[in-house]
Each structure stands twice: as structure tokens, then as C-alpha cells.
C-alpha positions, 0 to 999 in steps of 0.5 A: 961350357965354352972353350976359347980358341984362337982364330986367324982372320984376314984384315979385310974380313975382320974389318967387316966384322968390326963394321957389323959390331959398330952398326949394332948387328952384334955385341962383340967380335966374339958374338959375330964369329959365334953367330957365323959358325952357328950359321955354317953348322946349321946350313951343313945340317940342313944340307945333310937332311936335304941329301937324306930326304932326296936319297930316300925318295930315290930309293922309294919313289912315288908311284904313278897312283900316288902322283895322280892322286896328289894332282887330283887333290891339288886340283880339287883344293884350287877349285874349292878356293874362294877366289876373289875377282881381281879384274 
């Protein structure tokens, strides 16, 4: 289901939207506005997930043993990589 809403937009912003529509980036003003709103919502969701992830790590940080093991595994992975000589 979709609902039509009225939105006031400054002339210069509407001009930019119209330019994008003329260039073929969007089929219509409505599609451009919808796309913009979807981007804002998606960015907010990602930001919230980032905050939750950060907060979880702050509550339960890695131990020294976990950090040491991660560094060891990274070093081993790099050492085992079949590097090509570029010089």
C-alpha cells in the first residue's frame, strides 16, 4: 500500500531533483524523493546497528588472549599468502 503525502521543497532542491530526472537518474520526481527517503532510512538503520555493535563490544571487550590469537592468525595468513614479486 502506498500513501500520497504533500511535501514542501525549496526551489533550488526541486531544481536539482528535476535535473536528475532529466538526466535519467530517476523516472520521476516521486521516484527521486522515494529513493532519497529510502536512503535516509537505510543510513539511520545502519547507524543504529553500528551503535549496537559498538555498545556490545564496550560491554564485552575482547580479552588479551583473543587479541593475541587474532594477531597470530593474521600473521600466519599473511605469511601463507602466495605473494607475487613485483620488483
